C-alpha positions in Angstrom: 105.8 117.9 81.5 103.5 119.0 83.7 104.7 119.0 87.4 103.3 119.4 90.5 104.3 122.7 91.5 102.1 123.2 87.6 99.3 121.5 88.6 99.1 123.2 92.2 99.6 126.4 91.1 96.9 128.1 92.2 97.5 127.0 95.3 100.1 128.7 97.8 102.4 126.7 100.0 99.5 126.7 103.1 97.3 124.8 101.3 99.6 122.5 99.8 101.0 122.0 102.7 97.0 121.1 104.4 96.6 118.6 101.7 100.4 116.7 102.3 99.5 116.3 105.6 95.9 115.0 105.5 97.2 112.6 102.5 99.8 111.2 105.6 96.4 111.7 108.7 93.7 112.2 107.4 92.2 112.2 111.0 94.4 115.6 112.1 92.0 117.5 114.2 91.7 121.1 112.8 93.7 122.8 115.8 96.8 119.4 114.8 96.5 120.6 110.9 96.8 124.3 111.7 99.8 123.3 114.0 101.6 121.4 110.9 101.5 123.6 108.6 102.1 126.7 110.2 99.0 128.5 110.7 96.6 129.6 113.6 93.0 127.6 113.8 90.9 130.1 112.3 92.4 130.3 109.0 93.1 126.8 108.8 89.4 126.1 108.9 88.8 128.1 106.4 90.9 126.7 104.1 90.4 123.6 104.7 86.8 124.3 103.7 87.7 125.5 100.6 89.9 123.0 99.9 86.9 120.9 100.2 84.4 123.1 98.7 86.6 123.4 95.5 87.0 119.8 95.0 90.6 119.3 95.9 89.4 117.0 98.8 86.8 114.2 97.4 86.0 113.2 101.1 87.1 110.8 104.2 87.7 107.6 104.3 89.3 104.6 106.8 91.8 103.0 104.6 91.6 98.6 105.3 94.2 96.4 105.7 93.0 93.8 102.6 95.5 91.2 104.5 92.8 91.1 108.1 90.7 90.6 105.3 92.4 87.7 103.3 91.8 89.7 100.7 95.4 89.1 99.7 95.5 87.7 95.5 95.3 91.1 93.3 95.1 90.6 89.7 95.6 93.5 87.2 92.9 92.4 84.0 93.2 93.8 80.6 90.1 93.9 79.0 89.2 94.3 74.7 85.8 95.0 74.0 83.5 93.9 70.0 82.6 97.3 70.4 84.0 101.0 71.3 81.2 103.5 70.5 80.4 105.3 73.2 77.2 103.4 74.1 79.3 100.0 74.0 81.4 102.1 76.7 78.7 103.3 79.1 77.1 99.4 79.4 80.8 98.2 79.7 80.8 101.0 82.5 77.9 101.1 84.0 78.0 97.5 84.7 81.7 97.0 86.4 81.2 99.8 88.7 78.9 96.7 89.9 81.4 94.1 90.8 82.6 94.6 93.5 85.3 92.6 93.6 87.3 95.9 90.9 89.2 97.7 92.8 89.8 99.8 90.3 88.9 100.1 86.4 90.7 102.2 83.6 89.9 103.1 80.9 93.5 103.0 78.3 94.8 103.8 74.8 97.0 100.9 73.7 96.6 97.5 73.0 93.3 96.5 75.3 90.4 99.1 76.6 90.2 99.0 80.0 92.6 98.3 83.1 91.4 96.3 85.8 92.5 95.6 89.8 90.6 92.9 91.4 90.9 92.2 95.2 90.0 88.3 95.8 90.7 85.5 98.6 92.3 83.5 95.9 92.9 82.1 92.6 89.6 79.7 93.1 87.5 83.3 93.6 89.5 85.0 91.5 88.7 82.3 88.6 84.4 82.9 89.8 84.6 87.2 89.3 86.4 86.5 85.8 84.4 83.8 84.8 80.8 84.5 85.8 81.3 88.0 85.2 83.4 89.8 84.1 83.5 88.0 80.8 80.0 88.2 80.4 80.3 92.1 80.8 78.8 93.6 77.8 81.0 94.2 74.8 83.7 92.1 77.0 85.7 90.3 73.2 88.7 89.3 75.4 90.7 89.5 78.6 94.1 88.7 80.0 95.3 88.2 83.6 98.6 89.2 85.5 98.7 88.4 89.3 100.6 90.8 91.5 102.9 89.0 93.6 104.0 91.4 96.0 102.8 95.0 96.5 105.9 97.5 96.9 103.4 100.7 96.7 99.8 101.1 96.7 97.6 104.5 96.9 99.1 108.3 97.9 98.9 108.1 101.0 102.1 105.7 100.9 104.2 108.1 98.5 106.4 109.9 100.9 105.2 112.8 97.9 104.3 116.4 98.8 102.3 118.9 97.4 104.6 121.7 98.4 
């Protein structure tokens, strides 16, 4: 089984420190980032730009507070398709991307085909999204819902793990 060190073997300790620091605070200035990882500003900036151009850093975004936006209801939906040929998968994939309440969509190897993470205001809104949008997507044969009671850990930025 590959370890984090194996996965990031082409990165040195400074690159990994930069990635770790940015997952903790993506708004760090280059000066603060350099100080945190133990480099001067120019070499840090060069590494930072290379990590972006090499695709290790895909972008930056604000992490919103779902509770403040009254989006506390999380449901995980198992989706079984009636057809799993390539055209059917593409058709489902294209359609699912258009549903804003779908926060994540993963193709799964197992007893169902996709696992969706859906975030809504409440169970009533979720029921409408499921019945009117997800269940009507191309090739959906069945769905099964699991409702989250509490979120314990979500996202990389809260994990405490590092790439070093």
